[in-house]
N, CA, C and O atoms as a GROMACS GRO file, in nm:
protein
  468
    1MET      N    1   4.044   7.563  -5.859
    1MET     CA    2   3.909   7.580  -5.868
    1MET      C    3   3.838   7.698  -5.796
    1MET      O    4   3.880   7.748  -5.692
    2THR      N    5   3.736   7.731  -5.855
    2THR     CA    6   3.635   7.841  -5.767
    2THR      C    7   3.532   7.796  -5.700
    2THR      O    8   3.488   7.691  -5.746
    3ALA      N    9   3.473   7.840  -5.602
    3ALA     CA   10   3.370   7.808  -5.537
    3ALA      C   11   3.234   7.860  -5.624
    3ALA      O   12   3.246   7.967  -5.684
    4SER      N   13   3.121   7.796  -5.631
    4SER     CA   14   3.014   7.833  -5.689
    4SER      C   15   2.959   7.948  -5.638
    4SER      O   16   2.967   7.959  -5.515
    5LYS      N   17   2.901   8.043  -5.705
    5LYS     CA   18   2.844   8.163  -5.626
    5LYS      C   19   2.694   8.126  -5.606
    5LYS      O   20   2.626   8.217  -5.559
    6ASP      N   21   2.632   8.014  -5.633
    6ASP     CA   22   2.506   7.973  -5.582
    6ASP      C   23   2.516   7.917  -5.438
    6ASP      O   24   2.420   7.931  -5.362
    7THR      N   25   2.627   7.853  -5.397
    7THR     CA   26   2.631   7.837  -5.275
    7THR      C   27   2.681   7.912  -5.168
    7THR      O   28   2.799   7.946  -5.166
    8PRO      N   29   2.591   7.945  -5.066
    8PRO     CA   30   2.636   8.044  -4.979
    8PRO      C   31   2.756   7.986  -4.898
    8PRO      O   32   2.777   7.867  -4.875
    9SER      N   33   2.829   8.090  -4.861
    9SER     CA   34   2.951   8.053  -4.768
    9SER      C   35   2.902   8.002  -4.632
    9SER      O   36   2.795   8.045  -4.590
   10PRO      N   37   2.976   7.908  -4.553
   10PRO     CA   38   2.945   7.839  -4.450
   10PRO      C   39   2.913   7.961  -4.335
   10PRO      O   40   2.831   7.939  -4.246
   11LYS      N   41   2.980   8.080  -4.344
   11LYS     CA   42   2.939   8.186  -4.226
   11LYS      C   43   2.792   8.251  -4.256
   11LYS      O   44   2.727   8.294  -4.161
   12ARG      N   45   2.748   8.257  -4.372
   12ARG     CA   46   2.621   8.306  -4.427
   12ARG      C   47   2.505   8.214  -4.390
   12ARG      O   48   2.396   8.261  -4.358
   13ARG      N   49   2.529   8.080  -4.394
   13ARG     CA   50   2.418   7.994  -4.366
   13ARG      C   51   2.343   8.012  -4.256
   13ARG      O   52   2.400   8.032  -4.149
   14LYS      N   53   2.209   8.007  -4.265
   14LYS     CA   54   2.128   8.017  -4.129
   14LYS      C   55   2.104   7.877  -4.091
   14LYS      O   56   2.068   7.788  -4.168
   15GLN      N   57   2.128   7.865  -3.960
   15GLN     CA   58   2.097   7.737  -3.908
   15GLN      C   59   1.968   7.722  -3.879
   15GLN      O   60   1.924   7.800  -3.793
   16SER      N   61   1.878   7.628  -3.935
   16SER     CA   62   1.753   7.615  -3.898
   16SER      C   63   1.732   7.518  -3.762
   16SER      O   64   1.762   7.399  -3.757
   17LYS      N   65   1.689   7.578  -3.680
   17LYS     CA   66   1.660   7.506  -3.569
   17LYS      C   67   1.521   7.497  -3.529
   17LYS      O   68   1.447   7.595  -3.524
   18VAL      N   69   1.483   7.364  -3.498
   18VAL     CA   70   1.336   7.349  -3.508
   18VAL      C   71   1.307   7.354  -3.351
   18VAL      O   72   1.360   7.273  -3.274
   19SER      N   73   1.210   7.464  -3.303
   19SER     CA   74   1.182   7.462  -3.171
   19SER      C   75   1.086   7.378  -3.126
   19SER      O   76   0.988   7.349  -3.194
   20PRO      N   77   1.108   7.335  -3.015
   20PRO     CA   78   1.005   7.244  -2.938
   20PRO      C   79   0.872   7.324  -2.933
   20PRO      O   80   0.863   7.447  -2.935
   21PRO      N   81   0.765   7.229  -2.926
   21PRO     CA   82   0.617   7.283  -2.902
   21PRO      C   83   0.611   7.363  -2.767
   21PRO      O   84   0.683   7.337  -2.670
   22PRO      N   85   0.519   7.459  -2.772
   22PRO     CA   86   0.500   7.508  -2.627
   22PRO      C   87   0.493   7.427  -2.544
   22PRO      O   88   0.449   7.316  -2.573
   23LEU      N   89   0.535   7.456  -2.414
   23LEU     CA   90   0.523   7.381  -2.292
   23LEU      C   91   0.372   7.310  -2.282
   23LEU      O   92   0.351   7.189  -2.273
   24LYS      N   93   0.273   7.419  -2.285
   24LYS     CA   94   0.151   7.363  -2.256
   24LYS      C   95   0.096   7.256  -2.378
   24LYS      O   96   0.015   7.169  -2.348
   25GLU      N   97   0.131   7.264  -2.473
   25GLU     CA   98   0.110   7.162  -2.578
   25GLU      C   99   0.206   7.031  -2.558
   25GLU      O  100   0.161   6.921  -2.591
   26SER      N  101   0.320   7.042  -2.512
   26SER     CA  102   0.368   6.918  -2.474
   26SER      C  103   0.322   6.857  -2.360
   26SER      O  104   0.314   6.734  -2.357
   27ALA      N  105   0.286   6.934  -2.254
   27ALA     CA  106   0.198   6.858  -2.154
   27ALA      C  107   0.072   6.803  -2.204
   27ALA      O  108   0.046   6.688  -2.170
   28ARG      N  109  -0.013   6.867  -2.281
   28ARG     CA  110  -0.123   6.813  -2.342
   28ARG      C  111  -0.110   6.704  -2.413
   28ARG      O  112  -0.198   6.619  -2.398
   29GLU      N  113  -0.017   6.681  -2.492
   29GLU     CA  114   0.024   6.570  -2.568
   29GLU      C  115   0.053   6.445  -2.459
   29GLU      O  116  -0.007   6.338  -2.463
   30ALA      N  117   0.157   6.481  -2.359
   30ALA     CA  118   0.192   6.388  -2.264
   30ALA      C  119   0.078   6.324  -2.186
   30ALA      O  120   0.059   6.202  -2.179
   31ILE      N  121   0.014   6.404  -2.136
   31ILE     CA  122  -0.119   6.374  -2.056
   31ILE      C  123  -0.222   6.282  -2.143
   31ILE      O  124  -0.274   6.180  -2.097
   32ALA      N  125  -0.240   6.325  -2.256
   32ALA     CA  126  -0.345   6.240  -2.339
   32ALA      C  127  -0.295   6.107  -2.372
   32ALA      O  128  -0.369   6.009  -2.368
   33HIS      N  129  -0.147   6.099  -2.410
   33HIS     CA  130  -0.076   5.980  -2.425
   33HIS      C  131  -0.090   5.888  -2.296
   33HIS      O  132  -0.104   5.766  -2.305
   34PHE      N  133  -0.085   5.948  -2.190
   34PHE     CA  134  -0.083   5.848  -2.072
   34PHE      C  135  -0.234   5.801  -2.037
   34PHE      O  136  -0.265   5.691  -1.991
   35LEU      N  137  -0.307   5.892  -2.063
   35LEU     CA  138  -0.463   5.852  -2.050
   35LEU      C  139  -0.507   5.742  -2.164
   35LEU      O  140  -0.590   5.655  -2.139
   36ASP      N  141  -0.455   5.752  -2.267
   36ASP     CA  142  -0.472   5.671  -2.370
   36ASP      C  143  -0.411   5.514  -2.348
   36ASP      O  144  -0.460   5.415  -2.402
   37THR      N  145  -0.308   5.513  -2.270
   37THR     CA  146  -0.229   5.380  -2.210
   37THR      C  147  -0.319   5.333  -2.092
   37THR      O  148  -0.308   5.218  -2.051
   38LEU      N  149  -0.394   5.408  -2.046
   38LEU     CA  150  -0.455   5.339  -1.918
   38LEU      C  151  -0.560   5.225  -1.980
   38LEU      O  152  -0.586   5.122  -1.919
   39ASP      N  153  -0.613   5.254  -2.099
   39ASP     CA  154  -0.692   5.159  -2.172
   39ASP      C  155  -0.813   5.110  -2.075
   39ASP      O  156  -0.844   4.992  -2.067
   40GLY      N  157  -0.871   5.204  -2.010
   40GLY     CA  158  -0.998   5.174  -1.930
   40GLY      C  159  -0.969   5.147  -1.783
   40GLY      O  160  -1.059   5.145  -1.699
   41GLU      N  161  -0.837   5.127  -1.754
   41GLU     CA  162  -0.790   5.096  -1.636
   41GLU      C  163  -0.830   5.208  -1.531
   41GLU      O  164  -0.839   5.322  -1.578
   42PRO      N  165  -0.859   5.193  -1.387
   42PRO     CA  166  -0.875   5.311  -1.313
   42PRO      C  167  -0.752   5.378  -1.268
   42PRO      O  168  -0.645   5.322  -1.244
   43CYS      N  169  -0.780   5.509  -1.260
   43CYS     CA  170  -0.656   5.596  -1.217
   43CYS      C  171  -0.699   5.694  -1.112
   43CYS      O  172  -0.810   5.747  -1.117
   44SER      N  173  -0.611   5.720  -1.016
   44SER     CA  174  -0.661   5.809  -0.894
   44SER      C  175  -0.521   5.877  -0.859
   44SER      O  176  -0.407   5.831  -0.870
   45GLU      N  177  -0.564   5.998  -0.816
   45GLU     CA  178  -0.460   6.110  -0.772
   45GLU      C  179  -0.373   6.152  -0.898
   45GLU      O  180  -0.252   6.166  -0.885
   46LEU      N  181  -0.433   6.170  -1.013
   46LEU     CA  182  -0.363   6.210  -1.135
   46LEU      C  183  -0.317   6.346  -1.119
   46LEU      O  184  -0.212   6.380  -1.174
   47TYR      N  185  -0.384   6.429  -1.050
   47TYR     CA  186  -0.319   6.568  -1.046
   47TYR      C  187  -0.202   6.578  -0.947
   47TYR      O  188  -0.117   6.665  -0.963
   48ASP      N  189  -0.196   6.498  -0.854
   48ASP     CA  190  -0.056   6.502  -0.766
   48ASP      C  191   0.047   6.436  -0.856
   48ASP      O  192   0.159   6.486  -0.857
   49MET      N  193   0.021   6.316  -0.941
   49MET     CA  194   0.126   6.253  -1.005
   49MET      C  195   0.184   6.363  -1.105
   49MET      O  196   0.306   6.383  -1.106
   50VAL      N  197   0.098   6.436  -1.190
   50VAL     CA  198   0.146   6.516  -1.292
   50VAL      C  199   0.225   6.628  -1.235
   50VAL      O  200   0.332   6.652  -1.291
   51LEU      N  201   0.191   6.696  -1.140
   51LEU     CA  202   0.261   6.782  -1.059
   51LEU      C  203   0.407   6.723  -1.017
   51LEU      O  204   0.513   6.785  -1.028
   52GLN      N  205   0.394   6.596  -0.970
   52GLN     CA  206   0.526   6.547  -0.910
   52GLN      C  207   0.602   6.527  -1.046
   52GLN      O  208   0.714   6.575  -1.060
   53GLN      N  209   0.557   6.476  -1.119
   53GLN     CA  210   0.628   6.436  -1.269
   53GLN      C  211   0.695   6.565  -1.320
   53GLN      O  212   0.805   6.559  -1.374
   54ILE      N  213   0.630   6.679  -1.305
   54ILE     CA  214   0.674   6.791  -1.386
   54ILE      C  215   0.768   6.868  -1.305
   54ILE      O  216   0.861   6.926  -1.361
   55GLU      N  217   0.752   6.876  -1.164
   55GLU     CA  218   0.831   6.954  -1.062
   55GLU      C  219   0.974   6.925  -1.068
   55GLU      O  220   1.051   7.020  -1.077
   56GLU      N  221   1.017   6.810  -1.066
   56GLU     CA  222   1.163   6.775  -1.060
   56GLU      C  223   1.222   6.821  -1.199
   56GLU      O  224   1.317   6.899  -1.188
   57PRO      N  225   1.186   6.789  -1.326
   57PRO     CA  226   1.260   6.842  -1.432
   57PRO      C  227   1.265   6.994  -1.448
   57PRO      O  228   1.358   7.050  -1.505
   58LEU      N  229   1.156   7.060  -1.394
   58LEU     CA  230   1.152   7.198  -1.372
   58LEU      C  231   1.259   7.236  -1.293
   58LEU      O  232   1.350   7.306  -1.337
   59LEU      N  233   1.257   7.185  -1.158
   59LEU     CA  234   1.378   7.233  -1.082
   59LEU      C  235   1.508   7.219  -1.125
   59LEU      O  236   1.602   7.294  -1.100
   60GLU      N  237   1.506   7.103  -1.201
   60GLU     CA  238   1.650   7.071  -1.253
   60GLU      C  239   1.720   7.182  -1.361
   60GLU      O  240   1.831   7.233  -1.358
   61ALA      N  241   1.619   7.196  -1.450
   61ALA     CA  242   1.631   7.299  -1.547
   61ALA      C  243   1.665   7.426  -1.505
   61ALA      O  244   1.760   7.482  -1.559
   62VAL      N  245   1.595   7.485  -1.406
   62VAL     CA  246   1.609   7.613  -1.331
   62VAL      C  247   1.752   7.618  -1.283
   62VAL      O  248   1.831   7.708  -1.313
   63LEU      N  249   1.782   7.504  -1.201
   63LEU     CA  250   1.906   7.515  -1.141
   63LEU      C  251   2.009   7.510  -1.242
   63LEU      O  252   2.112   7.569  -1.212
   64ASP      N  253   2.005   7.451  -1.359
   64ASP     CA  254   2.130   7.444  -1.439
   64ASP      C  255   2.118   7.589  -1.513
   64ASP      O  256   2.225   7.645  -1.535
   65TYR      N  257   2.008   7.650  -1.552
   65TYR     CA  258   2.014   7.779  -1.599
   65TYR      C  259   2.092   7.882  -1.506
   65TYR      O  260   2.172   7.965  -1.548
   66THR      N  261   2.056   7.864  -1.377
   66THR     CA  262   2.119   7.961  -1.281
   66THR      C  263   2.253   7.930  -1.232
   66THR      O  264   2.319   7.999  -1.155
   67GLN      N  265   2.288   7.815  -1.287
   67GLN     CA  266   2.424   7.753  -1.232
   67GLN      C  267   2.435   7.722  -1.085
   67GLN      O  268   2.534   7.734  -1.012
   68HIS      N  269   2.291   7.670  -1.052
   68HIS     CA  270   2.292   7.604  -0.921
   68HIS      C  271   2.280   7.725  -0.806
   68HIS      O  272   2.284   7.698  -0.686
   69ASN      N  273   2.267   7.835  -0.846
   69ASN     CA  274   2.245   7.958  -0.747
   69ASN      C  275   2.105   7.954  -0.698
   69ASN      O  276   2.017   8.003  -0.769
   70GLN      N  277   2.077   7.905  -0.592
   70GLN     CA  278   1.931   7.875  -0.515
   70GLN      C  279   1.875   8.002  -0.486
   70GLN      O  280   1.755   8.001  -0.459
   71SER      N  281   1.942   8.126  -0.486
   71SER     CA  282   1.870   8.255  -0.458
   71SER      C  283   1.816   8.280  -0.577
   71SER      O  284   1.695   8.298  -0.581
   72HIS      N  285   1.891   8.288  -0.695
   72HIS     CA  286   1.848   8.297  -0.825
   72HIS      C  287   1.723   8.210  -0.887
   72HIS      O  288   1.631   8.250  -0.957
   73ALA      N  289   1.745   8.105  -0.847
   73ALA     CA  290   1.640   7.998  -0.895
   73ALA      C  291   1.525   8.033  -0.809
   73ALA      O  292   1.420   8.047  -0.871
   74SER      N  293   1.521   8.048  -0.692
   74SER     CA  294   1.394   8.075  -0.616
   74SER      C  295   1.332   8.193  -0.653
   74SER      O  296   1.209   8.198  -0.657
   75ALA      N  297   1.403   8.291  -0.682
   75ALA     CA  298   1.362   8.426  -0.757
   75ALA      C  299   1.279   8.400  -0.894
   75ALA      O  300   1.168   8.444  -0.922
   76MET      N  301   1.355   8.326  -0.964
   76MET     CA  302   1.277   8.292  -1.095
   76MET      C  303   1.169   8.206  -1.083
   76MET      O  304   1.077   8.215  -1.165
   77LEU      N  305   1.166   8.123  -0.992
   77LEU     CA  306   1.044   8.016  -0.962
   77LEU      C  307   0.930   8.087  -0.894
   77LEU      O  308   0.817   8.041  -0.908
   78GLY      N  309   0.951   8.203  -0.816
   78GLY     CA  310   0.880   8.264  -0.751
   78GLY      C  311   0.850   8.196  -0.625
   78GLY      O  312   0.735   8.192  -0.581
   79LEU      N  313   0.954   8.139  -0.562
   79LEU     CA  314   0.939   8.054  -0.442
   79LEU      C  315   1.032   8.107  -0.333
   79LEU      O  316   1.131   8.172  -0.367
   80ASN      N  317   1.007   8.085  -0.212
   80ASN     CA  318   1.088   8.129  -0.092
   80ASN      C  319   1.198   8.035  -0.094
   80ASN      O  320   1.172   7.915  -0.109
   81ARG      N  321   1.326   8.078  -0.078
   81ARG     CA  322   1.432   7.998  -0.101
   81ARG      C  323   1.435   7.864   0.007
   81ARG      O  324   1.498   7.761  -0.020
   82GLY      N  325   1.372   7.880   0.108
   82GLY     CA  326   1.360   7.773   0.200
   82GLY      C  327   1.253   7.666   0.138
   82GLY      O  328   1.274   7.547   0.162
   83THR      N  329   1.151   7.699   0.067
   83THR     CA  330   1.063   7.624   0.018
   83THR      C  331   1.133   7.582  -0.111
   83THR      O  332   1.088   7.478  -0.160
   84LEU      N  333   1.233   7.641  -0.176
   84LEU     CA  334   1.297   7.584  -0.279
   84LEU      C  335   1.382   7.459  -0.245
   84LEU      O  336   1.380   7.357  -0.315
   85ARG      N  337   1.464   7.475  -0.123
   85ARG     CA  338   1.538   7.379  -0.075
   85ARG      C  339   1.456   7.245  -0.025
   85ARG      O  340   1.507   7.134  -0.038
   86LYS      N  341   1.331   7.261   0.029
   86LYS     CA  342   1.264   7.178   0.084
   86LYS      C  343   1.211   7.082  -0.044
   86LYS      O  344   1.198   6.960  -0.034
   87LYS      N  345   1.185   7.155  -0.155
   87LYS     CA  346   1.150   7.074  -0.277
   87LYS      C  347   1.265   7.000  -0.336
   87LYS      O  348   1.253   6.886  -0.382
   88LEU      N  349   1.392   7.077  -0.332
   88LEU     CA  350   1.515   6.988  -0.393
   88LEU      C  351   1.531   6.858  -0.294
   88LEU      O  352   1.557   6.750  -0.348
   89ARG      N  353   1.518   6.864  -0.159
   89ARG     CA  354   1.535   6.768  -0.083
   89ARG      C  355   1.448   6.651  -0.120
   89ARG      O  356   1.495   6.538  -0.122
   90GLN      N  357   1.305   6.679  -0.152
   90GLN     CA  358   1.212   6.597  -0.158
   90GLN      C  359   1.242   6.526  -0.302
   90GLN      O  360   1.189   6.417  -0.322
   91HIS      N  361   1.308   6.573  -0.382
   91HIS     CA  362   1.346   6.512  -0.523
   91HIS      C  363   1.482   6.454  -0.529
   91HIS      O  364   1.526   6.396  -0.629
   92GLY      N  365   1.559   6.475  -0.397
   92GLY     CA  366   1.694   6.447  -0.400
   92GLY      C  367   1.800   6.505  -0.495
   92GLY      O  368   1.895   6.446  -0.545
   93LEU      N  369   1.757   6.652  -0.513
   93LEU     CA  370   1.843   6.721  -0.590
   93LEU      C  371   1.937   6.826  -0.499
   93LEU      O  372   2.007   6.913  -0.551
   94LEU      N  373   1.928   6.806  -0.372
   94LEU     CA  374   2.007   6.897  -0.290
   94LEU      C  375   2.140   6.842  -0.253
   94LEU      O  376   2.145   6.740  -0.183
   95ASN      N  377   2.238   6.895  -0.291
   95ASN     CA  378   2.381   6.827  -0.259
   95ASN      C  379   2.421   6.895  -0.129
   95ASN      O  380   2.473   7.007  -0.129
   96GLU      N  381   2.398   6.831  -0.029
   96GLU     CA  382   2.432   6.886   0.109
   96GLU      C  383   2.547   6.787   0.155
   96GLU      O  384   2.545   6.668   0.124
   97PRO      N  385   2.646   6.843   0.229
   97PRO     CA  386   2.751   6.765   0.307
   97PRO      C  387   2.670   6.688   0.425
   97PRO      O  388   2.574   6.742   0.479
   98GLU      N  389   2.705   6.590   0.451
   98GLU     CA  390   2.664   6.501   0.586
   98GLU      C  391   2.727   6.599   0.690
   98GLU      O  392   2.825   6.672   0.679
   99PRO      N  393   2.645   6.580   0.792
   99PRO     CA  394   2.694   6.676   0.909
   99PRO      C  395   2.804   6.599   0.972
   99PRO      O  396   2.795   6.476   0.966
  100PRO      N  397   2.914   6.654   1.036
  100PRO     CA  398   3.024   6.599   1.086
  100PRO      C  399   2.977   6.500   1.216
  100PRO      O  400   2.895   6.528   1.304
  101LYS      N  401   3.045   6.391   1.203
  101LYS     CA  402   3.010   6.293   1.335
  101LYS      C  403   3.089   6.344   1.449
  101LYS      O  404   3.205   6.383   1.439
  102ARG      N  405   3.011   6.340   1.571
  102ARG     CA  406   3.066   6.382   1.695
  102ARG      C  407   3.181   6.293   1.740
  102ARG      O  408   3.154   6.174   1.752
  103LYS      N  409   3.301   6.330   1.766
  103LYS     CA  410   3.384   6.234   1.811
  103LYS      C  411   3.370   6.205   1.977
  103LYS      O  412   3.344   6.290   2.062
  104ARG      N  413   3.389   6.092   1.992
  104ARG     CA  414   3.354   6.037   2.130
  104ARG      C  415   3.493   6.044   2.209
  104ARG      O  416   3.592   5.986   2.165
  105SER      N  417   3.497   6.118   2.328
  105SER     CA  418   3.604   6.113   2.398
  105SER      C  419   3.664   5.989   2.445
  105SER      O  420   3.586   5.901   2.483
  106ALA      N  421   3.794   5.965   2.448
  106ALA     CA  422   3.839   5.847   2.527
  106ALA      C  423   3.809   5.826   2.657
  106ALA      O  424   3.819   5.714   2.707
  107ARG      N  425   3.769   5.930   2.725
  107ARG     CA  426   3.741   5.924   2.887
  107ARG      C  427   3.621   5.885   2.910
  107ARG      O  428   3.552   5.896   2.809
  108THR      N  429   3.563   5.842   3.004
  108THR     CA  430   3.432   5.810   3.027
  108THR      C  431   3.412   5.903   3.122
  108THR      O  432   3.492   5.940   3.208
  109PRO      N  433   3.272   5.951   3.098
  109PRO     CA  434   3.231   6.067   3.185
  109PRO      C  435   3.224   6.037   3.347
  109PRO      O  436   3.187   5.924   3.380
  110LYS      N  437   3.251   6.113   3.429
  110LYS     CA  438   3.279   6.099   3.563
  110LYS      C  439   3.133   6.109   3.622
  110LYS      O  440   3.050   6.194   3.585
  111THR      N  441   3.112   6.012   3.717
  111THR     CA  442   2.971   6.010   3.783
  111THR      C  443   3.000   6.089   3.915
  111THR      O  444   3.106   6.085   3.977
  112PRO      N  445   2.897   6.158   3.946
  112PRO     CA  446   2.907   6.245   4.067
  112PRO      C  447   2.919   6.150   4.170
  112PRO      O  448   2.857   6.044   4.177
  113ALA      N  449   3.022   6.202   4.268
  113ALA     CA  450   3.049   6.133   4.388
  113ALA      C  451   2.931   6.111   4.498
  113ALA      O  452   2.866   6.213   4.520
  114LYS      N  453   2.898   6.012   4.559
  114LYS     CA  454   2.798   6.000   4.653
  114LYS      C  455   2.857   6.054   4.771
  114LYS      O  456   2.973   6.036   4.810
  115ARG      N  457   2.754   6.133   4.830
  115ARG     CA  458   2.782   6.182   4.980
  115ARG      C  459   2.754   6.076   5.085
  115ARG      O  460   2.658   6.002   5.063
  116LYS      N  461   2.826   6.058   5.197
  116LYS     CA  462   2.798   5.988   5.283
  116LYS      C  463   2.738   6.066   5.424
  116LYS      O  464   2.784   6.171   5.470
  117ARG      N  465   2.634   5.995   5.476
  117ARG     CA  466   2.578   6.068   5.567
  117ARG      C  467   2.614   6.023   5.714
  117ARG      O  468   2.566   6.084   5.810
   0.00000   0.00000   0.00000
């Protein structure tokens, strides 16, 4: 049997990927949805809440993109590396080894000898 000439070969098929909407549109839709769900209930500190919600996935995505290279991630984000590390700590994204525990010596510290007068 021969393949039909109307059907393109698998190598020539274009994969149609639907790209997500622009970030601005996604944020607009998500915020509008949140406000709709309030259903008249009061809301405060929305600005801080939105920034907090967006910051963590942004940091995760950039770290993944830079293969967890903090210097490259901080340059990409336009942040000082120390500021990036602070934000990573705030979101629990920084893998820091625990500091070594001090070993306690078996000997008790000597007390200074008292002088007799």
